[in-house]
Steps between C-alpha positions, in 0.01 A plus 500: 500500500264567214395848390148456637624385835713821518200722431228306706713332758549130560181461705727398795468798730680324783830501319467875441480559882850348541663753253737756651339846557818692408487471124537775255177635357674528158632145498332257739798255449746745638523527887583837651685509838305708760780765525489564127113505510503752782745720329299497175162583677652754734660694206173467297315668794736794489742416781864593503716198564859529647686175547775504768750227581581629850427765757768743351311498172169559680660818660634604169162460320322682772738794463429494123117504562545801738717691248263424211209641686676771702378348828796608710430690826138411476258311725451130454253259660629168646350282771779231508801555729702250303487759209583806696881478428433541127320825575753609759788459256330747261402739767123464440243594764269220590437561868216763459430539126263779414476439126694188411619474139517126507454195726787246550374156596569127471222268401359154584517345151526577133221333301618364159141433363410875469827677585361640825651575839344350820514742798366478854476712814865414553595733213216756479324479838132558458535743215296441181707490174339822393620683813863413446733730303470483122869371484620174648837328536459131584783288626459121443701178443472245216388238760182698552370423152202274499270382228160622620328702765389185679864394522574839653236460762626151578855654544352765739322211700829305523716809581296639785364181656218627711519882511417596144539852361191691404422735204611238252488657146679508162616775264471403138511816291808724497400757244167672432302320233468693174145381473297417808323167471337258744831320565637824651188606687570574867876452467754766591808523274835565672835602352686200630861393494593149613843434632531125470794337662623150411497268799466156339 
């Protein structure tokens, strides 16, 4: 390809549509797997990423988070019964929390394109993100990583067939922006830990 074609394009826009979307912005010839793209964008947004090979490692990492933040014997928020055993093991109150220090939840999907986490009423009920505790611990699996938000919505449609969850939202920023700009306008930053378990 000539130098001018590289700058101005080949004039054949149809061939450009067939190119893969998951290419590196630094080197368009280099394809990035969605799991690596998610990890890169999630960390760039300020998220804390903890990879776990099995459930024992999840429990160990959760214990480390509790120790790091001194969250023992505190109230926690959790709406999912499948996660209650993790809180029970650490003797955390989640039945009638007055001032929860953190929320423990799963998620619907992890979005590689912008490193965000897709949540619904299954995880956060009808709460707005701003109304949730400032600290979040999210439990997810590698099979939940998808390329884009539209892929995440398709997964929700497939997973729930006809009774779709409500309050579908994403969390993208995991630390307060040093300088507020229009990209952060209306967003709520959360101190978020992601416990990602390998299931592929």
